[in-house]
Backbone of each chain as ProteinMPNN parsed JSONL, in Angstrom:
{"seq_chain_A": "MVRIQQEGFDINSEVKKIKRSDESGVGALVTFVGYVRDFKEDKSDTLTSMEIEFYPGMTEKALLEIEEKARRTWDIFDVNIIHRFGKLNLNDEIVLVAVTSAHRTEAFRACEFIIDFLKTDAPFWKKEIGLKSESWVDANIKDYEKINKW", "coords_chain_A": {"N_chain_A": [[95.152, 75.009, 110.363], [98.043, 76.978, 109.838], [100.709, 77.592, 107.56], [103.704, 78.871, 106.215], [106.117, 78.17, 103.694], [109.106, 77.695, 102.339], [109.932, 75.441, 101.121], [108.838, 72.497, 99.336], [105.966, 70.145, 99.731], [104.469, 67.41, 100.713], [101.441, 66.445, 99.37], [99.992, 63.888, 100.659], [101.071, 63.321, 103.267], [100.437, 65.754, 104.387], [97.483, 65.98, 104.098], [96.906, 63.892, 106.139], [97.694, 64.577, 108.285], [95.364, 66.05, 108.932], [93.548, 64.19, 108.928], [93.406, 61.958, 110.763], [93.477, 58.069, 110.861], [92.063, 56.734, 112.683], [90.471, 58.581, 113.392], [86.924, 59.168, 113.41], [84.592, 60.516, 112.946], [85.124, 62.286, 110.853], [83.809, 62.752, 107.802], [84.119, 63.714, 105.424], [86.55, 64.761, 103.276], [88.304, 67.651, 101.682], [90.524, 68.861, 99.327], [92.312, 71.372, 97.9], [94.935, 71.944, 95.573], [97.19, 74.334, 94.56], [99.079, 75.073, 91.554], [102.252, 75.862, 89.671], [101.631, 77.159, 86.748], [101.876, 77.141, 83.167], [101.789, 79.836, 81.956], [101.808, 83.303, 80.672], [101.587, 86.789, 80.67], [102.439, 88.291, 78.494], [101.872, 86.698, 75.534], [103.856, 85.918, 73.797], [105.923, 84.657, 75.063], [107.352, 82.574, 77.481], [106.902, 80.96, 80.358], [109.025, 80.001, 82.824], [109.663, 80.011, 85.466], [108.637, 81.213, 88.604], [108.343, 83.664, 91.308], [107.774, 84.164, 94.382], [106.613, 86.333, 96.761], [106.204, 87.373, 100.157], [104.591, 89.08, 103.143], [106.162, 88.841, 106.254], [104.688, 87.766, 109.167], [102.084, 89.851, 109.104], [100.941, 88.126, 106.582], [101.034, 85.603, 107.879], [99.187, 86.174, 109.919], [96.77, 86.947, 108.562], [96.109, 84.636, 106.991], [95.487, 83.297, 109.117], [93.162, 84.526, 110.007], [91.512, 84.011, 108.006], [91.147, 81.216, 107.987], [89.755, 81.156, 110.677], [87.538, 82.711, 109.977], [86.666, 80.859, 108.017], [85.796, 78.896, 109.997], [83.904, 79.793, 111.389], [81.895, 80.119, 109.657], [81.376, 77.776, 108.498], [80.746, 74.239, 109.063], [83.034, 72.871, 110.207], [85.499, 70.508, 111.14], [88.707, 70.413, 110.61], [91.416, 72.176, 109.394], [93.878, 72.723, 106.93], [96.374, 74.68, 105.482], [98.591, 75.636, 103.464], [101.013, 77.758, 102.067], [103.428, 78.514, 99.693], [106.861, 80.348, 99.438], [109.321, 82.164, 97.696], [111.366, 80.799, 94.717], [109.573, 79.177, 92.444], [109.234, 76.415, 90.452], [107.881, 75.683, 87.166], [105.142, 73.804, 87.166], [105.472, 73.388, 89.991], [104.11, 72.593, 93.311], [102.092, 75.357, 94.834], [100.239, 76.268, 96.734], [98.57, 74.64, 99.48], [94.975, 73.933, 100.342], [93.246, 72.281, 102.653], [90.457, 70.565, 103.994], [88.479, 69.162, 106.519], [85.379, 67.549, 106.929], [82.077, 66.573, 108.712], [80.149, 66.541, 106.627], [80.229, 66.446, 102.899], [79.293, 69.01, 101.708], [80.032, 71.094, 103.182], [82.657, 70.911, 103.626], [83.383, 71.199, 100.691], [82.523, 73.839, 100.364], [83.589, 75.328, 102.444], [86.549, 74.903, 101.661], [86.417, 76.298, 99.372], [85.565, 78.801, 100.01], [87.72, 79.457, 101.642], [90.069, 79.379, 99.815], [89.171, 81.143, 98.076], [89.39, 83.76, 99.509], [91.894, 83.714, 100.298], [93.38, 84.396, 98.051], [92.607, 87.25, 97.672], [93.083, 88.365, 100.296], [95.372, 87.673, 101.516], [98.638, 88.417, 102.024], [100.405, 87.916, 99.564], [102.773, 87.988, 96.665], [103.123, 87.554, 93.099], [105.757, 86.654, 90.796], [106.201, 86.858, 87.611], [108.355, 84.324, 86.121], [109.791, 84.521, 82.719], [111.476, 83.157, 79.553], [112.332, 85.468, 78.282], [111.317, 87.373, 79.525], [110.546, 89.011, 82.765], [108.001, 89.719, 84.868], [105.831, 91.395, 87.468], [102.667, 89.824, 88.764], [99.46, 90.872, 87.628], [96.842, 92.212, 89.828], [93.657, 89.955, 89.371], [90.42, 90.834, 88.653], [88.334, 89.077, 88.576], [88.882, 87.911, 90.815], [87.982, 89.156, 93.085], [85.607, 89.632, 92.509], [84.815, 87.157, 92.998], [84.931, 86.798, 95.694], [82.685, 88.9, 96.55], [80.644, 87.217, 96.543], [80.416, 85.389, 98.535]], "CA_chain_A": [[96.808, 75.171, 110.937], [98.894, 77.803, 108.673], [102.133, 77.351, 107.469], [104.291, 79.409, 105.011], [107.353, 77.687, 103.459], [109.895, 77.815, 100.823], [110.172, 74.0, 100.363], [107.784, 71.764, 98.895], [105.2, 69.55, 100.582], [103.796, 66.037, 100.113], [99.793, 66.099, 99.682], [99.471, 62.807, 101.135], [101.271, 63.676, 104.606], [99.645, 66.914, 104.956], [96.176, 65.448, 104.39], [96.877, 62.856, 107.086], [97.77, 65.729, 109.677], [94.061, 66.397, 109.596], [92.584, 63.114, 108.641], [93.785, 60.778, 110.757], [92.923, 57.123, 110.159], [91.55, 56.513, 113.893], [89.041, 59.654, 113.416], [85.783, 58.364, 112.868], [83.803, 61.49, 113.005], [85.43, 62.644, 109.625], [82.917, 62.053, 106.667], [84.601, 64.473, 104.194], [87.739, 65.815, 103.079], [88.518, 68.269, 100.279], [91.568, 69.18, 99.083], [92.864, 72.315, 96.742], [96.398, 72.514, 95.214], [97.58, 75.189, 93.204], [100.467, 74.734, 90.678], [102.612, 76.956, 88.875], [101.285, 76.864, 85.149], [102.65, 77.814, 81.9], [100.94, 80.963, 81.53], [102.467, 84.352, 81.135], [100.572, 87.672, 80.439], [103.151, 88.401, 77.27], [101.776, 85.489, 74.828], [105.062, 85.479, 73.026], [107.044, 84.182, 75.85], [107.283, 81.169, 78.053], [107.12, 80.685, 81.877], [109.906, 78.901, 83.28], [109.484, 79.836, 87.364], [107.73, 82.101, 89.555], [108.744, 84.531, 92.477], [106.48, 84.569, 95.48], [107.028, 86.91, 98.159], [105.345, 87.817, 101.193], [104.71, 90.043, 104.138], [106.348, 88.077, 107.241], [103.646, 88.573, 110.147], [100.897, 90.059, 108.399], [100.364, 87.019, 105.873], [100.616, 84.427, 109.029], [98.034, 86.633, 110.452], [95.744, 86.929, 107.486], [95.794, 83.351, 106.491], [94.654, 82.373, 110.379], [91.952, 85.165, 110.366], [90.625, 83.505, 107.081], [90.937, 79.961, 108.969], [88.783, 81.581, 111.698], [86.489, 83.145, 109.305], [85.873, 79.772, 107.663], [85.487, 78.252, 111.092], [82.682, 80.481, 111.991], [80.882, 80.11, 108.896], [81.115, 76.132, 107.86], [80.551, 73.431, 110.337], [84.421, 72.092, 109.871], [86.603, 70.086, 111.948], [90.036, 70.935, 110.695], [91.874, 73.009, 108.127], [95.228, 72.594, 106.941], [96.769, 75.86, 104.748], [100.139, 75.771, 103.547], [101.526, 78.561, 100.998], [104.932, 78.327, 99.477], [107.46, 81.274, 98.765], [110.764, 82.023, 96.823], [111.439, 80.674, 93.381], [109.174, 78.011, 92.281], [109.289, 76.167, 88.99], [107.016, 75.133, 86.422], [104.494, 72.41, 87.872], [105.463, 73.017, 91.593], [102.842, 73.306, 93.708], [102.123, 76.873, 95.41], [99.45, 76.549, 98.037], [97.521, 73.492, 99.444], [94.171, 74.126, 101.144], [92.6, 71.009, 103.025], [89.48, 70.836, 105.08], [87.665, 68.22, 107.072], [84.215, 68.192, 108.085], [81.294, 65.219, 108.736], [79.432, 66.335, 105.372], [80.916, 67.077, 101.849], [79.08, 70.062, 101.283], [80.407, 72.13, 104.174], [84.105, 70.661, 103.345], [84.013, 71.532, 99.803], [82.329, 75.136, 100.611], [84.718, 75.807, 103.179], [87.893, 74.869, 100.939], [86.634, 77.209, 97.995], [85.778, 79.794, 100.733], [89.358, 79.774, 102.193], [91.011, 79.8, 98.715], [88.868, 82.739, 97.353], [89.827, 84.959, 100.454], [93.444, 83.946, 100.272], [93.661, 85.288, 96.567], [92.487, 88.79, 97.95], [93.212, 88.859, 101.635], [96.73, 87.203, 102.104], [99.667, 89.294, 101.311], [101.434, 87.206, 98.558], [102.844, 88.737, 95.498], [103.951, 86.571, 92.425], [106.432, 87.594, 89.567], [106.265, 85.371, 86.402], [109.998, 84.755, 85.156], [109.789, 83.616, 81.308], [112.591, 82.823, 78.797], [112.507, 86.438, 77.664], [111.211, 89.008, 80.538], [109.859, 88.726, 84.164], [106.865, 90.543, 85.24], [104.758, 91.108, 88.37], [101.338, 89.288, 87.975], [98.28, 92.01, 88.109], [95.639, 91.43, 90.231], [92.601, 89.742, 88.796], [89.242, 91.6, 89.064], [87.411, 88.066, 88.877], [89.034, 87.175, 92.225], [87.42, 90.16, 93.913], [83.885, 89.434, 92.081], [84.135, 86.082, 93.549], [84.564, 87.476, 97.319], [81.424, 89.693, 96.881], [79.737, 86.232, 96.212], [80.324, 84.872, 100.19]], "C_chain_A": [[97.192, 75.684, 109.7], [99.976, 77.625, 108.685], [102.698, 78.112, 106.004], [105.686, 78.837, 104.797], [108.02, 77.846, 102.293], [109.956, 76.14, 100.415], [108.664, 73.508, 100.083], [107.066, 70.873, 99.784], [104.444, 68.081, 99.941], [102.299, 66.081, 100.571], [99.53, 64.946, 100.732], [99.701, 63.094, 102.757], [100.254, 64.753, 105.344], [98.087, 66.637, 105.042], [95.974, 64.531, 105.79], [96.932, 63.559, 108.448], [96.248, 66.033, 110.138], [92.969, 65.516, 109.364], [93.416, 61.578, 109.095], [93.108, 59.432, 110.95], [92.106, 56.451, 111.645], [90.451, 57.755, 114.159], [87.783, 59.104, 112.848], [84.824, 59.359, 112.562], [83.88, 62.159, 111.592], [84.565, 62.048, 108.551], [83.665, 62.385, 105.251], [85.951, 65.196, 104.307], [88.012, 66.445, 102.028], [89.76, 68.74, 100.403], [91.595, 70.38, 97.984], [94.12, 72.102, 96.696], [96.213, 73.214, 94.005], [98.787, 74.872, 92.512], [100.821, 75.941, 90.002], [102.59, 76.405, 87.543], [101.892, 77.645, 84.159], [101.818, 79.033, 81.38], [101.685, 82.371, 82.035], [101.448, 85.665, 80.049], [100.98, 88.119, 78.655], [102.742, 86.968, 76.518], [103.143, 85.127, 74.166], [106.039, 84.821, 73.929], [106.484, 82.969, 76.523], [107.416, 81.364, 79.434], [107.941, 79.743, 82.163], [109.762, 78.894, 84.992], [108.652, 81.243, 87.49], [108.565, 82.521, 90.847], [107.81, 84.7, 93.489], [107.358, 85.303, 96.595], [105.779, 87.388, 98.822], [105.426, 88.536, 102.454], [104.813, 89.32, 105.325], [105.44, 88.703, 108.463], [102.447, 89.161, 109.68], [100.275, 88.821, 107.447], [100.021, 86.026, 106.877], [98.973, 85.197, 109.713], [96.792, 86.666, 109.56], [95.272, 85.666, 107.396], [94.97, 82.69, 108.018], [93.363, 83.271, 110.68], [91.009, 84.498, 109.152], [90.55, 82.082, 107.29], [89.59, 80.097, 109.785], [87.513, 81.705, 111.155], [85.717, 81.847, 108.696], [85.337, 78.558, 108.79], [83.893, 78.744, 111.396], [81.299, 80.421, 111.026], [80.506, 78.724, 107.992], [81.138, 75.385, 109.295], [81.635, 72.388, 109.813], [84.934, 71.496, 110.986], [88.303, 70.782, 112.13], [90.559, 71.419, 109.17], [93.582, 72.867, 108.129], [95.657, 73.739, 105.527], [98.288, 76.056, 104.882], [100.462, 76.626, 101.694], [102.961, 78.807, 100.67], [105.431, 79.865, 99.002], [108.723, 81.229, 98.019], [110.61, 81.634, 95.419], [110.819, 79.26, 93.382], [109.172, 77.633, 90.624], [108.264, 75.727, 88.387], [106.487, 73.732, 86.987], [104.611, 72.32, 89.081], [104.355, 73.666, 92.19], [102.935, 74.483, 94.727], [101.589, 76.805, 96.823], [98.591, 74.977, 98.087], [96.527, 74.337, 100.672], [93.33, 72.322, 101.539], [91.702, 71.261, 103.973], [88.867, 69.487, 105.398], [86.359, 68.516, 107.883], [83.205, 66.792, 107.89], [80.815, 65.057, 107.379], [80.502, 66.929, 104.354], [80.574, 68.739, 101.435], [79.735, 70.95, 101.998], [82.042, 72.069, 103.864], [84.553, 71.311, 101.719], [83.363, 73.132, 99.823], [83.513, 75.89, 101.383], [86.098, 75.912, 102.453], [87.928, 75.948, 99.952], [86.604, 78.587, 99.032], [87.1, 80.292, 101.164], [90.231, 80.191, 100.814], [90.57, 81.14, 98.106], [89.408, 83.534, 98.371], [91.308, 84.857, 100.576], [93.899, 84.566, 99.368], [93.516, 86.772, 97.248], [93.104, 89.191, 99.46], [94.508, 88.802, 102.331], [97.915, 87.785, 101.351], [100.691, 88.498, 100.772], [101.618, 88.012, 97.354], [103.583, 87.458, 94.628], [104.538, 87.465, 90.983], [106.587, 86.404, 88.852], [107.773, 85.604, 85.918], [109.758, 84.045, 83.734], [111.226, 83.971, 80.727], [112.846, 84.581, 78.375], [112.199, 88.006, 78.814], [110.665, 88.03, 81.625], [108.938, 89.853, 84.256], [106.075, 90.415, 86.431], [103.55, 90.773, 87.854], [100.525, 90.582, 88.519], [97.366, 91.266, 88.651], [94.517, 91.262, 89.297], [91.334, 90.273, 89.543], [88.42, 90.472, 89.235], [87.543, 87.876, 90.236], [88.396, 88.056, 93.196], [85.92, 90.027, 93.65], [83.616, 88.106, 92.989], [83.934, 86.233, 95.163], [83.376, 88.089, 97.622], [80.121, 88.38, 96.899], [79.189, 85.242, 97.467], [79.399, 85.779, 100.794]], "O_chain_A": [[96.88, 75.156, 108.633], [100.513, 77.453, 109.78], [102.172, 77.924, 104.907], [106.477, 79.008, 105.724], [107.423, 78.143, 101.258], [110.031, 75.832, 99.226], [107.618, 74.005, 100.5], [107.657, 70.792, 100.861], [103.993, 67.924, 98.807], [101.907, 65.854, 101.716], [98.787, 65.217, 101.675], [98.724, 63.112, 103.505], [99.583, 64.677, 106.373], [97.468, 67.057, 106.02], [94.904, 64.542, 106.398], [96.354, 63.2, 109.474], [95.898, 66.216, 111.304], [91.78, 65.803, 109.501], [93.828, 60.625, 108.434], [91.93, 59.6, 111.267], [91.461, 55.44, 111.369], [89.691, 57.742, 115.127], [87.795, 58.589, 111.73], [84.042, 58.952, 111.702], [82.831, 62.587, 111.111], [84.605, 60.826, 108.408], [83.791, 61.64, 104.279], [86.329, 65.983, 105.175], [87.986, 65.667, 101.075], [90.17, 69.055, 101.521], [90.746, 70.247, 97.103], [94.662, 72.032, 97.8], [95.567, 73.021, 92.975], [99.594, 74.256, 93.208], [100.048, 76.866, 89.751], [103.277, 75.457, 87.164], [102.378, 78.754, 84.383], [101.234, 78.97, 80.298], [102.054, 82.636, 83.179], [100.827, 85.434, 79.011], [100.136, 88.245, 77.769], [103.362, 86.003, 76.966], [103.426, 83.934, 74.054], [107.068, 84.42, 73.386], [105.411, 82.439, 76.237], [108.312, 82.174, 79.671], [107.675, 78.598, 81.798], [109.763, 77.853, 85.649], [108.214, 82.029, 86.649], [109.379, 81.745, 91.346], [106.96, 85.567, 93.289], [108.419, 84.965, 97.119], [104.699, 87.7, 98.32], [106.579, 88.588, 102.883], [103.715, 88.977, 105.762], [105.442, 89.908, 108.714], [101.536, 88.544, 110.23], [99.079, 88.574, 107.605], [98.885, 85.551, 106.877], [97.902, 84.608, 109.86], [95.738, 86.326, 110.098], [94.092, 85.456, 107.678], [94.09, 81.829, 108.01], [92.546, 82.86, 111.503], [89.794, 84.465, 109.346], [89.655, 81.609, 106.59], [88.594, 79.389, 109.642], [86.527, 81.095, 111.566], [84.498, 81.7, 108.786], [84.657, 77.573, 108.502], [82.932, 77.999, 111.585], [80.126, 80.583, 111.362], [79.66, 78.614, 107.106], [81.477, 75.876, 110.372], [81.366, 71.361, 109.189], [84.741, 72.163, 112.003], [88.89, 71.32, 113.069], [90.121, 71.046, 108.081], [94.327, 72.902, 109.109], [95.085, 73.442, 104.478], [98.989, 76.426, 105.823], [100.203, 76.183, 100.575], [103.645, 79.36, 101.532], [104.677, 80.571, 98.332], [109.151, 80.111, 97.732], [109.657, 82.159, 94.843], [111.27, 78.329, 94.049], [109.116, 78.481, 89.733], [107.467, 75.234, 89.185], [107.204, 72.758, 87.216], [104.045, 71.373, 89.628], [103.788, 74.721, 91.908], [103.927, 74.508, 95.455], [102.197, 77.144, 97.838], [98.132, 74.351, 97.132], [96.947, 75.067, 101.57], [92.995, 71.473, 100.713], [91.972, 72.105, 104.828], [88.764, 68.689, 104.466], [86.148, 69.218, 108.873], [83.5, 65.987, 107.007], [80.872, 63.969, 106.805], [81.42, 67.673, 104.697], [81.401, 69.52, 100.966], [80.144, 71.857, 101.273], [82.671, 73.127, 103.86], [85.662, 71.783, 101.473], [83.991, 73.772, 98.979], [84.183, 76.833, 100.963], [86.767, 76.933, 102.616], [88.968, 76.513, 99.611], [87.516, 79.404, 98.914], [87.464, 81.458, 101.018], [90.955, 81.186, 100.782], [91.326, 82.032, 97.722], [90.215, 84.276, 97.81], [91.951, 85.843, 100.935], [94.82, 85.35, 99.594], [94.563, 87.418, 97.283], [93.555, 90.319, 99.66], [94.846, 89.467, 103.31], [98.08, 87.595, 100.146], [101.761, 88.349, 101.362], [100.681, 88.719, 96.983], [104.338, 86.618, 95.119], [104.068, 88.425, 90.374], [106.958, 85.295, 89.237], [108.278, 86.639, 85.483], [109.512, 82.841, 83.794], [111.987, 84.807, 81.213], [114.042, 84.725, 78.121], [112.672, 89.143, 78.833], [110.415, 86.827, 81.552], [109.2, 90.906, 83.675], [105.543, 89.313, 86.564], [103.188, 91.189, 86.754], [100.807, 91.199, 89.547], [97.012, 90.133, 88.326], [94.277, 92.149, 88.478], [91.185, 90.194, 90.762], [87.586, 90.668, 90.12], [86.54, 87.684, 90.924], [88.282, 87.542, 94.31], [85.095, 90.299, 94.523], [82.559, 87.912, 93.59], [82.932, 85.84, 95.761], [82.903, 87.966, 98.751], [78.946, 88.582, 97.202], [78.144, 84.594, 97.536], [79.117, 85.67, 101.987]]}, "seq_chain_B": "MIKVLFFAKLREELKINELDVEYKADVASIRELINYLRLEYQQIDNVKNIKAAVNQELALDWDLSLNDGDEVAFFPPITGG", "coords_chain_B": {"N_chain_B": [[109.184, 107.605, 115.449], [108.238, 106.307, 112.29], [107.926, 103.059, 111.112], [108.421, 102.187, 107.736], [107.374, 99.767, 105.286], [108.099, 98.445, 102.141], [106.745, 96.208, 99.509], [107.091, 93.587, 96.604], [106.502, 95.103, 93.453], [106.896, 97.354, 94.019], [108.7, 97.378, 96.101], [110.764, 96.928, 94.15], [110.894, 99.026, 92.353], [111.507, 101.132, 93.864], [113.888, 100.486, 94.9], [114.433, 99.615, 97.665], [113.82, 98.231, 100.833], [112.753, 98.764, 103.258], [112.411, 101.558, 105.534], [113.0, 104.375, 108.184], [110.733, 106.79, 108.917], [110.482, 110.082, 110.088], [108.082, 110.588, 112.798], [105.711, 113.204, 112.568], [103.662, 116.24, 112.79], [102.856, 116.957, 110.386], [103.06, 114.285, 108.943], [101.209, 112.647, 109.357], [99.358, 110.692, 108.837], [98.348, 108.086, 106.717], [97.898, 108.815, 103.779], [99.328, 111.351, 104.265], [101.697, 110.333, 104.718], [102.636, 108.938, 102.711], [102.619, 110.943, 100.46], [104.676, 112.441, 101.434], [106.659, 110.455, 101.095], [106.641, 110.589, 98.316], [108.27, 112.712, 97.463], [110.721, 112.02, 97.288], [110.892, 109.646, 96.714], [109.905, 109.676, 93.362], [109.009, 107.205, 91.831], [107.021, 105.696, 93.221], [104.817, 106.422, 91.752], [104.77, 104.693, 89.537], [103.635, 102.325, 90.342], [100.395, 100.982, 90.295], [97.192, 100.908, 92.086], [98.005, 101.18, 94.814], [98.087, 99.749, 97.692], [97.55, 99.884, 101.226], [98.994, 98.829, 104.691], [98.619, 99.147, 108.073], [100.395, 98.413, 110.935], [100.438, 95.824, 110.138], [97.551, 95.124, 109.339], [95.392, 95.48, 106.818], [94.572, 98.768, 105.807], [91.929, 100.802, 104.835], [91.405, 103.213, 104.802], [92.769, 106.127, 103.938], [93.0, 108.506, 105.541], [93.406, 107.739, 107.917], [94.652, 108.164, 111.192], [98.233, 108.143, 112.159], [100.296, 106.646, 114.521], [103.12, 107.205, 116.581], [105.522, 105.02, 115.96], [104.32, 103.06, 114.908], [103.84, 100.813, 112.185], [103.943, 100.835, 108.768], [102.825, 99.442, 105.711], [103.329, 99.443, 102.297], [101.87, 98.172, 99.284], [101.581, 96.646, 96.354], [98.473, 95.454, 94.639], [97.05, 92.213, 95.636], [98.434, 89.193, 94.936], [98.391, 86.277, 95.3], [98.094, 82.609, 96.092]], "CA_chain_B": [[109.602, 107.228, 114.255], [107.392, 105.429, 111.646], [108.84, 102.185, 110.288], [107.786, 101.59, 106.494], [108.039, 98.842, 104.277], [107.406, 98.097, 100.663], [106.711, 94.985, 99.159], [106.687, 93.218, 95.602], [106.831, 95.584, 92.525], [106.975, 98.818, 94.678], [109.934, 97.436, 96.89], [111.963, 96.704, 93.391], [110.868, 100.244, 91.956], [112.249, 101.956, 95.079], [114.929, 99.877, 95.434], [114.5, 99.767, 99.093], [112.687, 97.335, 101.67], [112.555, 99.752, 104.44], [113.351, 102.854, 105.908], [112.08, 104.851, 109.082], [110.379, 108.232, 108.973], [110.341, 110.915, 111.55], [106.597, 111.027, 112.924], [105.654, 114.192, 112.869], [102.37, 116.496, 112.715], [102.53, 116.734, 108.914], [103.019, 113.159, 108.629], [100.351, 111.753, 110.535], [98.049, 109.748, 108.158], [98.922, 107.037, 105.323], [98.054, 109.559, 102.842], [100.729, 112.487, 104.295], [103.03, 109.625, 104.612], [102.901, 108.435, 100.919], [102.866, 112.295, 99.949], [105.946, 112.89, 102.152], [107.597, 109.812, 100.557], [106.883, 110.889, 96.846], [109.171, 113.659, 97.349], [112.249, 111.555, 97.398], [110.736, 108.436, 95.289], [108.887, 109.644, 92.667], [108.839, 105.793, 91.105], [105.99, 105.394, 93.63], [103.81, 106.622, 90.829], [104.958, 103.478, 88.608], [102.875, 101.352, 90.76], [99.001, 101.235, 90.088], [96.375, 101.003, 93.232], [98.947, 100.756, 95.895], [97.503, 99.165, 98.965], [98.566, 100.035, 102.788], [98.633, 98.152, 105.902], [99.102, 99.55, 109.65], [100.838, 97.464, 111.87], [100.01, 94.659, 109.293], [96.314, 94.908, 108.961], [95.102, 96.342, 105.687], [93.882, 99.934, 106.097], [91.278, 101.057, 103.568], [90.959, 104.741, 104.863], [94.068, 106.7, 104.047], [93.212, 109.526, 106.652], [93.489, 107.412, 109.233], [95.822, 108.956, 111.773], [99.107, 107.148, 112.306], [100.614, 107.212, 115.852], [104.546, 106.868, 116.709], [105.797, 103.665, 116.467], [103.615, 102.589, 113.683], [104.544, 99.863, 110.942], [103.165, 101.076, 107.945], [103.727, 99.007, 104.61], [102.808, 99.869, 101.04], [102.34, 97.002, 98.276], [100.519, 96.428, 95.219], [97.474, 94.575, 95.076], [97.567, 90.781, 96.512], [98.341, 88.037, 93.75], [99.068, 85.115, 95.644], [97.22, 81.708, 95.648]], "C_chain_B": [[108.521, 106.148, 113.604], [108.118, 104.432, 110.708], [108.082, 101.841, 108.94], [108.483, 101.063, 105.558], [107.413, 98.662, 102.965], [107.777, 96.461, 100.418], [106.618, 94.911, 97.48], [107.4, 94.494, 94.551], [107.66, 97.028, 92.899], [108.531, 98.871, 95.428], [111.147, 97.729, 95.436], [111.913, 98.13, 92.694], [111.562, 101.36, 92.642], [113.481, 101.547, 95.183], [115.426, 99.794, 96.698], [113.308, 99.18, 99.667], [111.867, 98.088, 102.931], [113.049, 100.854, 104.721], [112.453, 103.646, 107.058], [111.759, 106.598, 108.896], [110.198, 108.793, 110.36], [108.76, 110.817, 111.619], [106.91, 112.381, 113.413], [104.233, 114.894, 112.376], [101.905, 116.414, 111.143], [102.753, 115.341, 108.384], [102.357, 112.456, 109.325], [99.131, 110.747, 110.195], [99.042, 109.019, 106.841], [98.888, 108.182, 104.114], [99.178, 111.013, 102.941], [101.618, 111.711, 104.054], [103.321, 109.255, 103.308], [103.263, 110.031, 100.102], [104.442, 112.72, 100.213], [106.896, 111.757, 101.293], [107.814, 110.021, 99.058], [108.174, 111.94, 96.592], [110.451, 113.298, 96.961], [111.91, 110.221, 96.345], [109.676, 108.359, 94.568], [108.273, 108.456, 91.751], [107.578, 105.27, 91.747], [104.74, 105.375, 92.433], [103.788, 105.608, 89.841], [104.091, 102.572, 88.768], [101.472, 101.724, 91.02], [98.348, 100.897, 91.462], [97.453, 100.303, 94.506], [97.868, 100.619, 97.222], [98.205, 99.812, 100.184], [97.86, 99.319, 103.861], [99.352, 98.866, 107.121], [99.097, 98.586, 110.474], [100.01, 96.194, 111.583], [98.344, 93.957, 109.498], [95.935, 96.222, 107.735], [94.197, 97.679, 106.25], [93.296, 100.681, 104.922], [91.374, 102.832, 103.667], [92.322, 105.269, 105.424], [94.323, 107.821, 105.026], [93.436, 109.312, 107.614], [94.631, 107.864, 110.244], [96.905, 107.613, 112.257], [99.796, 107.563, 113.711], [102.297, 106.578, 115.613], [104.957, 105.642, 117.1], [105.203, 102.802, 115.35], [104.219, 101.796, 112.516], [103.565, 100.151, 110.073], [103.729, 100.413, 106.611], [102.914, 99.555, 103.184], [103.12, 98.807, 99.968], [101.448, 97.273, 97.367], [99.378, 95.458, 95.532], [98.033, 93.008, 95.552], [97.325, 90.119, 95.331], [98.688, 86.953, 94.102], [97.99, 83.842, 95.318], [97.589, 80.921, 94.386]], "O_chain_B": [[108.021, 105.263, 114.298], [108.779, 104.794, 109.734], [107.06, 101.17, 109.079], [109.557, 101.383, 105.049], [106.194, 98.753, 102.825], [108.664, 95.752, 100.893], [106.174, 95.902, 96.899], [108.566, 94.85, 94.721], [108.613, 97.579, 92.349], [109.315, 99.819, 95.443], [112.121, 98.475, 95.53], [113.045, 98.512, 92.396], [112.088, 102.324, 92.084], [114.276, 102.376, 95.626], [116.631, 99.871, 96.939], [112.149, 99.388, 99.309], [110.716, 97.954, 103.348], [114.112, 101.212, 104.214], [111.231, 103.595, 106.92], [112.645, 107.442, 108.763], [109.887, 108.227, 111.408], [108.138, 110.954, 110.566], [107.781, 112.766, 114.194], [103.582, 114.222, 111.577], [100.846, 115.925, 110.752], [102.593, 115.271, 107.165], [102.893, 111.562, 109.981], [98.291, 110.218, 110.923], [100.076, 109.389, 106.286], [99.952, 108.386, 103.529], [99.695, 111.571, 101.974], [102.477, 112.06, 103.244], [104.489, 109.342, 102.929], [104.131, 110.115, 99.234], [105.213, 113.204, 99.384], [107.925, 112.224, 100.805], [108.885, 109.737, 98.522], [108.908, 111.882, 95.606], [111.225, 114.066, 96.389], [112.604, 109.917, 95.375], [108.741, 107.567, 94.692], [107.27, 108.624, 91.058], [106.935, 104.457, 91.084], [103.92, 104.467, 92.294], [102.747, 105.56, 89.185], [103.637, 101.939, 87.815], [101.22, 102.627, 91.818], [99.245, 100.478, 92.193], [97.522, 99.138, 94.899], [97.0, 101.437, 97.526], [99.361, 100.226, 100.092], [96.647, 99.175, 104.013], [100.558, 99.112, 107.096], [98.103, 97.932, 110.792], [99.212, 95.63, 112.332], [98.019, 92.79, 109.714], [96.142, 97.434, 107.789], [93.257, 97.54, 107.032], [94.048, 101.163, 104.074], [91.403, 103.559, 102.674], [92.871, 105.125, 106.517], [95.458, 108.148, 105.372], [93.699, 110.183, 108.444], [95.736, 107.824, 109.702], [96.558, 106.482, 112.597], [99.841, 108.757, 114.007], [102.637, 105.756, 114.761], [104.85, 105.176, 118.235], [105.815, 101.793, 115.001], [105.177, 102.305, 111.935], [102.401, 99.859, 110.347], [104.888, 100.667, 106.285], [101.81, 100.086, 103.305], [104.279, 98.5, 99.69], [100.558, 98.102, 97.555], [99.36, 94.765, 96.549], [99.212, 92.732, 95.771], [96.292, 90.288, 94.681], [99.403, 86.367, 93.289], [97.142, 83.984, 94.436], [96.814, 80.078, 93.936]]}, "name": "protein", "num_of_chains": 2, "seq": "MVRIQQEGFDINSEVKKIKRSDESGVGALVTFVGYVRDFKEDKSDTLTSMEIEFYPGMTEKALLEIEEKARRTWDIFDVNIIHRFGKLNLNDEIVLVAVTSAHRTEAFRACEFIIDFLKTDAPFWKKEIGLKSESWVDANIKDYEKINKWMIKVLFFAKLREELKINELDVEYKADVASIRELINYLRLEYQQIDNVKNIKAAVNQELALDWDLSLNDGDEVAFFPPITGG"}
């Protein structure tokens, strides 16, 4: 399942959506949570918040395609992807990827696969708001290099 | 008509979210469309590595033919996650 939302999310309740206590086949659950951290390209400035923009329609489709690609590649049970948009403050959660599987290897690899492709294929854009200035984040070449290894 | 959308830094530089462009023979590919838009919005060149999507699918080939009614989006490289 895929969701794009402005409001925050509770990791525990999101995880329970894909790992109910009565589900006995799940042997592994891996989660990734990305947060707004204090990092600005301009080292003399301090980040206070972030603004995230997306492309309604295309972004949902891109996330669903990434989920499908992960399901075709790894033997996994369920996936929960949430990405926030709008104004986020320092330390706020930005993104959640949770994956269940029978075994840890598939769950770990599928989770990493999903967040790696999310970084290059899902249309989101981040703007860093600092005390002194604001700037759109530049794409990271390393994110594209990571994709090539899959 | 071709519906054109702009996102992120490109949207801010151009000060416009979307506009309609009349579909005609000399504006029939992504490359021709962005060159046509450049006539009015020279600020397009302030954004590097612009990407395009046609009908919400990333388009790598900018010589791809457009159809009347297409939705074309231009945006900077993706930086989510």
